[in-house]
ChimeraX commands (.cxc) that place a marker at each C-alpha (Angstrom):
marker #1 position 0.00,0.00,0.00 radius 0.5
marker #1 position 1.20,3.48,-0.85 radius 0.5
marker #1 position 0.06,6.73,0.70 radius 0.5
marker #1 position 0.60,10.37,-0.12 radius 0.5
marker #1 position 0.61,13.07,2.56 radius 0.5
marker #1 position 0.66,16.85,2.43 radius 0.5
marker #1 position 2.84,18.89,4.77 radius 0.5
marker #1 position 0.77,21.06,7.10 radius 0.5
marker #1 position 3.71,23.25,8.07 radius 0.5
marker #1 position 7.44,23.94,7.94 radius 0.5
marker #1 position 9.78,24.27,10.90 radius 0.5
marker #1 position 12.05,27.31,11.16 radius 0.5
marker #1 position 14.80,26.12,13.47 radius 0.5
marker #1 position 17.98,27.38,15.09 radius 0.5
marker #1 position 19.64,24.24,13.65 radius 0.5
marker #1 position 20.70,24.67,10.02 radius 0.5
marker #1 position 22.92,21.57,9.84 radius 0.5
marker #1 position 22.58,18.09,11.31 radius 0.5
marker #1 position 25.80,18.19,13.33 radius 0.5
marker #1 position 25.00,19.46,16.81 radius 0.5
marker #1 position 21.26,18.75,16.81 radius 0.5
marker #1 position 20.27,17.09,20.12 radius 0.5
marker #1 position 19.80,13.36,19.66 radius 0.5
marker #1 position 16.41,13.52,21.38 radius 0.5
marker #1 position 13.82,16.30,21.90 radius 0.5
marker #1 position 13.78,18.16,25.20 radius 0.5
marker #1 position 17.50,17.77,25.91 radius 0.5
marker #1 position 18.19,21.40,24.98 radius 0.5
marker #1 position 15.32,23.41,26.45 radius 0.5
marker #1 position 16.80,26.65,25.07 radius 0.5
marker #1 position 16.61,25.38,21.47 radius 0.5
marker #1 position 13.76,27.38,19.98 radius 0.5
marker #1 position 11.97,27.41,16.66 radius 0.5
marker #1 position 8.69,28.17,14.92 radius 0.5
marker #1 position 6.27,25.97,13.03 radius 0.5
marker #1 position 4.77,27.95,10.17 radius 0.5
marker #1 position 1.39,26.56,9.14 radius 0.5
marker #1 position 0.82,26.27,5.39 radius 0.5
marker #1 position -2.45,26.89,3.48 radius 0.5
marker #1 position -5.13,25.66,3.85 radius 0.5
marker #1 position -4.14,24.59,7.37 radius 0.5
marker #1 position -3.25,28.14,8.48 radius 0.5
marker #1 position -6.79,28.67,9.72 radius 0.5
marker #1 position -7.06,29.87,13.35 radius 0.5
marker #1 position -9.91,27.43,13.83 radius 0.5
marker #1 position -7.43,24.52,13.60 radius 0.5
marker #1 position -5.73,25.75,16.79 radius 0.5
marker #1 position -8.76,26.35,19.01 radius 0.5
marker #1 position -8.08,24.72,22.38 radius 0.5
marker #1 position -4.37,24.26,21.76 radius 0.5
marker #1 position -3.61,27.03,24.26 radius 0.5
marker #1 position -4.54,24.56,26.99 radius 0.5
marker #1 position -1.60,22.30,26.05 radius 0.5
marker #1 position 1.97,22.74,27.28 radius 0.5
marker #1 position 3.54,20.16,24.94 radius 0.5
marker #1 position 2.84,18.80,21.48 radius 0.5
marker #1 position 3.65,15.74,19.41 radius 0.5
marker #1 position 5.02,16.65,15.98 radius 0.5
marker #1 position 5.05,14.05,13.23 radius 0.5
marker #1 position 7.58,15.10,10.62 radius 0.5
marker #1 position 9.67,14.04,7.63 radius 0.5
marker #1 position 13.45,13.57,7.72 radius 0.5
marker #1 position 13.88,15.72,4.62 radius 0.5
marker #1 position 17.69,15.57,4.64 radius 0.5
marker #1 position 18.53,12.01,5.76 radius 0.5
marker #1 position 22.20,10.93,5.61 radius 0.5
marker #1 position 21.32,8.39,2.91 radius 0.5
marker #1 position 18.58,7.72,0.39 radius 0.5
marker #1 position 18.38,4.06,1.42 radius 0.5
marker #1 position 17.04,2.61,4.63 radius 0.5
marker #1 position 19.01,-0.05,6.46 radius 0.5
marker #1 position 17.72,-3.07,8.41 radius 0.5
marker #1 position 20.44,-2.53,11.02 radius 0.5
marker #1 position 21.86,0.83,12.14 radius 0.5
marker #1 position 24.53,2.04,14.56 radius 0.5
marker #1 position 22.87,4.39,17.08 radius 0.5
marker #1 position 25.08,7.09,18.64 radius 0.5
marker #1 position 23.96,5.97,22.11 radius 0.5
marker #1 position 25.97,2.76,21.58 radius 0.5
marker #1 position 29.06,4.66,20.50 radius 0.5
marker #1 position 28.61,3.88,16.82 radius 0.5
marker #1 position 30.31,0.51,17.34 radius 0.5
marker #1 position 27.24,-1.69,17.81 radius 0.5
marker #1 position 24.23,-2.14,15.59 radius 0.5
marker #1 position 20.56,-2.72,16.32 radius 0.5
marker #1 position 17.51,-3.36,14.20 radius 0.5
marker #1 position 16.23,-0.13,12.70 radius 0.5
marker #1 position 12.86,-0.54,14.44 radius 0.5
marker #1 position 14.64,-0.65,17.82 radius 0.5
marker #1 position 16.13,2.82,17.20 radius 0.5
marker #1 position 15.12,6.35,16.23 radius 0.5
marker #1 position 17.52,6.47,13.31 radius 0.5
marker #1 position 16.45,8.61,10.32 radius 0.5
marker #1 position 17.48,5.72,8.01 radius 0.5
marker #1 position 14.00,4.21,8.02 radius 0.5
marker #1 position 11.78,2.54,5.40 radius 0.5
marker #1 position 9.65,5.69,5.59 radius 0.5
marker #1 position 11.64,8.75,6.77 radius 0.5
marker #1 position 9.12,9.80,9.43 radius 0.5
marker #1 position 10.04,11.14,12.85 radius 0.5
marker #1 position 8.15,11.92,16.04 radius 0.5
marker #1 position 9.11,14.56,18.62 radius 0.5
marker #1 position 7.60,15.98,21.79 radius 0.5
marker #1 position 8.19,19.74,21.95 radius 0.5
marker #1 position 7.19,22.50,24.35 radius 0.5
marker #1 position 4.44,24.75,23.01 radius 0.5
marker #1 position 5.10,28.41,23.83 radius 0.5
marker #1 position 2.17,30.06,22.06 radius 0.5
marker #1 position 0.90,31.27,18.70 radius 0.5
marker #1 position 2.16,34.26,16.71 radius 0.5
marker #1 position 0.27,35.84,13.81 radius 0.5
marker #1 position 2.04,38.28,11.51 radius 0.5
marker #1 position 1.89,39.26,7.87 radius 0.5
marker #1 position -1.08,37.00,7.36 radius 0.5
marker #1 position 0.81,33.92,8.57 radius 0.5
marker #1 position 0.41,31.75,11.68 radius 0.5
marker #1 position 3.40,30.44,13.62 radius 0.5
marker #1 position 3.54,28.07,16.58 radius 0.5
marker #1 position 6.36,29.02,18.95 radius 0.5
marker #1 position 8.27,25.93,20.11 radius 0.5
marker #1 position 11.22,25.08,22.36 radius 0.5
marker #1 position 13.18,21.99,23.29 radius 0.5
marker #1 position 13.29,21.07,19.61 radius 0.5
marker #1 position 15.54,18.58,17.82 radius 0.5
marker #1 position 14.44,19.56,14.32 radius 0.5
marker #1 position 16.45,20.76,11.35 radius 0.5
marker #1 position 15.52,24.04,9.70 radius 0.5
marker #1 position 13.02,23.43,6.89 radius 0.5
marker #1 position 11.62,20.19,8.37 radius 0.5
marker #1 position 8.16,19.42,6.88 radius 0.5
marker #1 position 5.54,18.59,9.53 radius 0.5
marker #1 position 2.75,16.14,8.73 radius 0.5
marker #1 position 0.65,16.42,11.86 radius 0.5
marker #1 position 0.30,18.03,15.29 radius 0.5
marker #1 position -1.23,16.25,18.27 radius 0.5
marker #1 position -1.53,17.35,21.90 radius 0.5
marker #1 position 0.64,15.60,24.46 radius 0.5
marker #1 position -1.66,13.96,27.03 radius 0.5
marker #1 position 0.27,13.30,30.26 radius 0.5
marker #1 position -2.04,10.72,31.83 radius 0.5
marker #1 position -1.73,8.39,28.85 radius 0.5
marker #1 position 1.50,9.41,27.08 radius 0.5
marker #1 position 3.63,9.24,30.24 radius 0.5
marker #1 position 4.36,5.58,31.09 radius 0.5
marker #1 position 6.38,5.47,34.36 radius 0.5
marker #1 position 7.05,1.73,34.17 radius 0.5
marker #1 position 8.28,1.83,30.55 radius 0.5
marker #1 position 11.70,0.31,29.85 radius 0.5
marker #1 position 14.38,0.68,27.21 radius 0.5
marker #1 position 17.36,-1.37,28.32 radius 0.5
marker #1 position 19.92,0.03,25.91 radius 0.5
marker #1 position 18.86,3.62,26.67 radius 0.5
marker #1 position 17.57,3.22,30.19 radius 0.5
marker #1 position 19.15,6.33,31.70 radius 0.5
marker #1 position 19.73,9.89,30.59 radius 0.5
marker #1 position 23.15,10.53,29.05 radius 0.5
marker #1 position 25.98,11.85,31.18 radius 0.5
marker #1 position 26.50,15.54,30.53 radius 0.5
marker #1 position 29.92,16.79,29.52 radius 0.5
marker #1 position 31.45,19.83,31.22 radius 0.5
marker #1 position 31.30,22.96,29.06 radius 0.5
marker #1 position 33.26,26.15,29.77 radius 0.5
marker #1 position 33.48,29.39,27.79 radius 0.5
marker #1 position 36.43,31.61,27.00 radius 0.5
marker #1 position 35.97,35.26,27.96 radius 0.5
marker #1 position 35.69,36.15,24.25 radius 0.5
marker #1 position 32.98,33.53,23.69 radius 0.5
marker #1 position 31.05,34.72,26.74 radius 0.5
marker #1 position 31.17,38.31,25.50 radius 0.5
marker #1 position 29.91,37.21,22.07 radius 0.5
marker #1 position 27.05,35.28,23.71 radius 0.5
marker #1 position 26.03,38.35,25.70 radius 0.5
marker #1 position 25.99,40.45,22.54 radius 0.5
marker #1 position 23.84,37.89,20.72 radius 0.5
marker #1 position 21.48,37.64,23.69 radius 0.5
marker #1 position 21.01,41.41,23.73 radius 0.5
marker #1 position 20.41,41.53,19.98 radius 0.5
marker #1 position 18.20,38.45,19.57 radius 0.5
marker #1 position 16.51,38.11,22.95 radius 0.5
marker #1 position 17.60,34.52,23.58 radius 0.5
marker #1 position 20.05,33.15,26.16 radius 0.5
marker #1 position 22.85,32.13,23.84 radius 0.5
marker #1 position 25.20,30.85,26.49 radius 0.5
marker #1 position 22.47,28.50,27.77 radius 0.5
marker #1 position 21.64,27.33,24.23 radius 0.5
marker #1 position 25.26,26.53,23.36 radius 0.5
marker #1 position 25.90,24.91,26.74 radius 0.5
marker #1 position 22.83,22.66,26.45 radius 0.5
marker #1 position 23.85,21.55,22.95 radius 0.5
marker #1 position 27.50,20.91,23.73 radius 0.5
marker #1 position 27.01,19.22,27.09 radius 0.5
marker #1 position 25.61,16.31,25.05 radius 0.5
marker #1 position 29.00,16.14,23.26 radius 0.5
marker #1 position 28.02,16.07,19.56 radius 0.5
marker #1 position 31.34,14.45,18.64 radius 0.5
marker #1 position 30.87,10.94,17.15 radius 0.5
marker #1 position 31.23,8.64,20.14 radius 0.5
marker #1 position 33.69,6.34,18.39 radius 0.5
marker #1 position 36.01,9.32,17.86 radius 0.5
marker #1 position 38.39,9.99,20.75 radius 0.5
marker #1 position 38.69,13.62,21.87 radius 0.5
marker #1 position 41.76,15.23,20.33 radius 0.5
marker #1 position 42.99,18.33,22.20 radius 0.5
marker #1 position 44.75,19.47,19.03 radius 0.5
marker #1 position 41.63,19.39,16.90 radius 0.5
marker #1 position 39.17,22.28,16.59 radius 0.5
marker #1 position 35.48,21.56,16.21 radius 0.5
marker #1 position 32.70,23.77,14.92 radius 0.5
marker #1 position 29.00,23.88,14.15 radius 0.5
marker #1 position 26.71,26.30,12.40 radius 0.5
marker #1 position 23.55,27.58,14.04 radius 0.5
marker #1 position 21.07,29.89,12.38 radius 0.5
marker #1 position 22.59,33.05,13.82 radius 0.5
marker #1 position 26.15,32.11,14.77 radius 0.5
marker #1 position 29.14,29.86,14.21 radius 0.5
marker #1 position 30.32,28.05,17.34 radius 0.5
marker #1 position 33.86,26.69,17.78 radius 0.5
marker #1 position 35.27,24.57,20.59 radius 0.5
marker #1 position 38.04,22.21,21.58 radius 0.5
marker #1 position 38.52,19.41,24.09 radius 0.5
marker #1 position 40.93,19.54,26.98 radius 0.5
marker #1 position 41.73,16.82,29.55 radius 0.5
marker #1 position 39.91,17.06,32.87 radius 0.5
marker #1 position 39.94,14.95,36.04 radius 0.5
marker #1 position 39.89,11.14,35.94 radius 0.5
marker #1 position 40.64,10.94,32.25 radius 0.5
marker #1 position 37.53,12.86,31.23 radius 0.5
marker #1 position 37.50,15.75,28.81 radius 0.5
marker #1 position 35.71,19.05,28.94 radius 0.5
marker #1 position 34.59,21.20,26.05 radius 0.5
marker #1 position 36.01,24.70,25.86 radius 0.5
marker #1 position 34.02,27.12,23.70 radius 0.5
marker #1 position 36.66,29.28,22.08 radius 0.5
marker #1 position 34.62,31.48,19.72 radius 0.5
marker #1 position 31.02,32.40,18.92 radius 0.5
marker #1 position 30.85,34.34,15.67 radius 0.5
marker #1 position 27.57,35.97,14.52 radius 0.5
marker #1 position 26.45,35.00,11.04 radius 0.5
marker #1 position 25.30,37.57,8.55 radius 0.5
marker #1 position 21.58,37.36,7.82 radius 0.5
marker #1 position 20.83,36.01,4.33 radius 0.5
marker #1 position 20.56,38.70,1.67 radius 0.5
marker #1 position 17.13,39.54,0.36 radius 0.5
marker link #1:1,2 radius 0.2
marker link #1:2,3 radius 0.2
marker link #1:3,4 radius 0.2
marker link #1:4,5 radius 0.2
marker link #1:5,6 radius 0.2
marker link #1:6,7 radius 0.2
marker link #1:7,8 radius 0.2
marker link #1:8,9 radius 0.2
marker link #1:9,10 radius 0.2
marker link #1:10,11 radius 0.2
marker link #1:11,12 radius 0.2
marker link #1:12,13 radius 0.2
marker link #1:13,14 radius 0.2
marker link #1:14,15 radius 0.2
marker link #1:15,16 radius 0.2
marker link #1:16,17 radius 0.2
marker link #1:17,18 radius 0.2
marker link #1:18,19 radius 0.2
marker link #1:19,20 radius 0.2
marker link #1:20,21 radius 0.2
marker link #1:21,22 radius 0.2
marker link #1:22,23 radius 0.2
marker link #1:23,24 radius 0.2
marker link #1:24,25 radius 0.2
marker link #1:25,26 radius 0.2
marker link #1:26,27 radius 0.2
marker link #1:27,28 radius 0.2
marker link #1:28,29 radius 0.2
marker link #1:29,30 radius 0.2
marker link #1:30,31 radius 0.2
marker link #1:31,32 radius 0.2
marker link #1:32,33 radius 0.2
marker link #1:33,34 radius 0.2
marker link #1:34,35 radius 0.2
marker link #1:35,36 radius 0.2
marker link #1:36,37 radius 0.2
marker link #1:37,38 radius 0.2
marker link #1:38,39 radius 0.2
marker link #1:39,40 radius 0.2
marker link #1:40,41 radius 0.2
marker link #1:41,42 radius 0.2
marker link #1:42,43 radius 0.2
marker link #1:43,44 radius 0.2
marker link #1:44,45 radius 0.2
marker link #1:45,46 radius 0.2
marker link #1:46,47 radius 0.2
marker link #1:47,48 radius 0.2
marker link #1:48,49 radius 0.2
marker link #1:49,50 radius 0.2
marker link #1:50,51 radius 0.2
marker link #1:51,52 radius 0.2
marker link #1:52,53 radius 0.2
marker link #1:53,54 radius 0.2
marker link #1:54,55 radius 0.2
marker link #1:55,56 radius 0.2
marker link #1:56,57 radius 0.2
marker link #1:57,58 radius 0.2
marker link #1:58,59 radius 0.2
marker link #1:59,60 radius 0.2
marker link #1:60,61 radius 0.2
marker link #1:61,62 radius 0.2
marker link #1:62,63 radius 0.2
marker link #1:63,64 radius 0.2
marker link #1:64,65 radius 0.2
marker link #1:65,66 radius 0.2
marker link #1:66,67 radius 0.2
marker link #1:67,68 radius 0.2
marker link #1:68,69 radius 0.2
marker link #1:69,70 radius 0.2
marker link #1:70,71 radius 0.2
marker link #1:71,72 radius 0.2
marker link #1:72,73 radius 0.2
marker link #1:73,74 radius 0.2
marker link #1:74,75 radius 0.2
marker link #1:75,76 radius 0.2
marker link #1:76,77 radius 0.2
marker link #1:77,78 radius 0.2
marker link #1:78,79 radius 0.2
marker link #1:79,80 radius 0.2
marker link #1:80,81 radius 0.2
marker link #1:81,82 radius 0.2
marker link #1:82,83 radius 0.2
marker link #1:83,84 radius 0.2
marker link #1:84,85 radius 0.2
marker link #1:85,86 radius 0.2
marker link #1:86,87 radius 0.2
marker link #1:87,88 radius 0.2
marker link #1:88,89 radius 0.2
marker link #1:89,90 radius 0.2
marker link #1:90,91 radius 0.2
marker link #1:91,92 radius 0.2
marker link #1:92,93 radius 0.2
marker link #1:93,94 radius 0.2
marker link #1:94,95 radius 0.2
marker link #1:95,96 radius 0.2
marker link #1:96,97 radius 0.2
marker link #1:97,98 radius 0.2
marker link #1:98,99 radius 0.2
marker link #1:99,100 radius 0.2
marker link #1:100,101 radius 0.2
marker link #1:101,102 radius 0.2
marker link #1:102,103 radius 0.2
marker link #1:103,104 radius 0.2
marker link #1:104,105 radius 0.2
marker link #1:105,106 radius 0.2
marker link #1:106,107 radius 0.2
marker link #1:107,108 radius 0.2
marker link #1:108,109 radius 0.2
marker link #1:109,110 radius 0.2
marker link #1:110,111 radius 0.2
marker link #1:111,112 radius 0.2
marker link #1:112,113 radius 0.2
marker link #1:113,114 radius 0.2
marker link #1:114,115 radius 0.2
marker link #1:115,116 radius 0.2
marker link #1:116,117 radius 0.2
marker link #1:117,118 radius 0.2
marker link #1:118,119 radius 0.2
marker link #1:119,120 radius 0.2
marker link #1:120,121 radius 0.2
marker link #1:121,122 radius 0.2
marker link #1:122,123 radius 0.2
marker link #1:123,124 radius 0.2
marker link #1:124,125 radius 0.2
marker link #1:125,126 radius 0.2
marker link #1:126,127 radius 0.2
marker link #1:127,128 radius 0.2
marker link #1:128,129 radius 0.2
marker link #1:129,130 radius 0.2
marker link #1:130,131 radius 0.2
marker link #1:131,132 radius 0.2
marker link #1:132,133 radius 0.2
marker link #1:133,134 radius 0.2
marker link #1:134,135 radius 0.2
marker link #1:135,136 radius 0.2
marker link #1:136,137 radius 0.2
marker link #1:137,138 radius 0.2
marker link #1:138,139 radius 0.2
marker link #1:139,140 radius 0.2
marker link #1:140,141 radius 0.2
marker link #1:141,142 radius 0.2
marker link #1:142,143 radius 0.2
marker link #1:143,144 radius 0.2
marker link #1:144,145 radius 0.2
marker link #1:145,146 radius 0.2
marker link #1:146,147 radius 0.2
marker link #1:147,148 radius 0.2
marker link #1:148,149 radius 0.2
marker link #1:149,150 radius 0.2
marker link #1:150,151 radius 0.2
marker link #1:151,152 radius 0.2
marker link #1:152,153 radius 0.2
marker link #1:153,154 radius 0.2
marker link #1:154,155 radius 0.2
marker link #1:155,156 radius 0.2
marker link #1:156,157 radius 0.2
marker link #1:157,158 radius 0.2
marker link #1:158,159 radius 0.2
marker link #1:159,160 radius 0.2
marker link #1:160,161 radius 0.2
marker link #1:161,162 radius 0.2
marker link #1:162,163 radius 0.2
marker link #1:163,164 radius 0.2
marker link #1:164,165 radius 0.2
marker link #1:165,166 radius 0.2
marker link #1:166,167 radius 0.2
marker link #1:167,168 radius 0.2
marker link #1:168,169 radius 0.2
marker link #1:169,170 radius 0.2
marker link #1:170,171 radius 0.2
marker link #1:171,172 radius 0.2
marker link #1:172,173 radius 0.2
marker link #1:173,174 radius 0.2
marker link #1:174,175 radius 0.2
marker link #1:175,176 radius 0.2
marker link #1:176,177 radius 0.2
marker link #1:177,178 radius 0.2
marker link #1:178,179 radius 0.2
marker link #1:179,180 radius 0.2
marker link #1:180,181 radius 0.2
marker link #1:181,182 radius 0.2
marker link #1:182,183 radius 0.2
marker link #1:183,184 radius 0.2
marker link #1:184,185 radius 0.2
marker link #1:185,186 radius 0.2
marker link #1:186,187 radius 0.2
marker link #1:187,188 radius 0.2
marker link #1:188,189 radius 0.2
marker link #1:189,190 radius 0.2
marker link #1:190,191 radius 0.2
marker link #1:191,192 radius 0.2
marker link #1:192,193 radius 0.2
marker link #1:193,194 radius 0.2
marker link #1:194,195 radius 0.2
marker link #1:195,196 radius 0.2
marker link #1:196,197 radius 0.2
marker link #1:197,198 radius 0.2
marker link #1:198,199 radius 0.2
marker link #1:199,200 radius 0.2
marker link #1:200,201 radius 0.2
marker link #1:201,202 radius 0.2
marker link #1:202,203 radius 0.2
marker link #1:203,204 radius 0.2
marker link #1:204,205 radius 0.2
marker link #1:205,206 radius 0.2
marker link #1:206,207 radius 0.2
marker link #1:207,208 radius 0.2
marker link #1:208,209 radius 0.2
marker link #1:209,210 radius 0.2
marker link #1:210,211 radius 0.2
marker link #1:211,212 radius 0.2
marker link #1:212,213 radius 0.2
marker link #1:213,214 radius 0.2
marker link #1:214,215 radius 0.2
marker link #1:215,216 radius 0.2
marker link #1:216,217 radius 0.2
marker link #1:217,218 radius 0.2
marker link #1:218,219 radius 0.2
marker link #1:219,220 radius 0.2
marker link #1:220,221 radius 0.2
marker link #1:221,222 radius 0.2
marker link #1:222,223 radius 0.2
marker link #1:223,224 radius 0.2
marker link #1:224,225 radius 0.2
marker link #1:225,226 radius 0.2
marker link #1:226,227 radius 0.2
marker link #1:227,228 radius 0.2
marker link #1:228,229 radius 0.2
marker link #1:229,230 radius 0.2
marker link #1:230,231 radius 0.2
marker link #1:231,232 radius 0.2
marker link #1:232,233 radius 0.2
marker link #1:233,234 radius 0.2
marker link #1:234,235 radius 0.2
marker link #1:235,236 radius 0.2
marker link #1:236,237 radius 0.2
marker link #1:237,238 radius 0.2
marker link #1:238,239 radius 0.2
marker link #1:239,240 radius 0.2
marker link #1:240,241 radius 0.2
marker link #1:241,242 radius 0.2
marker link #1:242,243 radius 0.2
view
């Protein structure tokens, strides 16, 4: 059986590349974005009652998957990239149908220039992600306290993140200009250590990622007990796109 679906909206995200996106929703509460509803779904009637919800389920399409072909077994980052599991036991984007599901915080509705936007936070969505459906999160049924996932049973261990004085100053300037806590956003992203887990930290190597409004650069340095911490060395504002 084949089905055809129409996108009801497009996500405008702080994440413009896949590297650095949190591996699960909610891990970076400061990661904000907007869901722009598309015609004919941009009717205020479709949102009546949504103001009573704090969180939403978004069903979306992985529109830029790492490969055009799905795989029966994948190597999830949680297992360090060295072990494989069946695709249906993971949340890998390399699926028979490239559909994802995320719980996001709903921060309200904005209407401007004849368009309707849903304000979201705690997102793990790439800029331009097509959304197929929105459903309210219902705590009494969606929260399952006794649920188990033995290979991902506990939250990840957070890495230590520190900022150089120059990076802190750049974050303050961005916060003043854009009205978002940039130091918190970068810290929440990097404390998950976006480096591929099979790749050992190299103090000589410089890492970087591109967010919508800034380039972020960091390095690793040895810490206590053989651990490494991430040192943010530079946060460089990006020029807004022309036109």
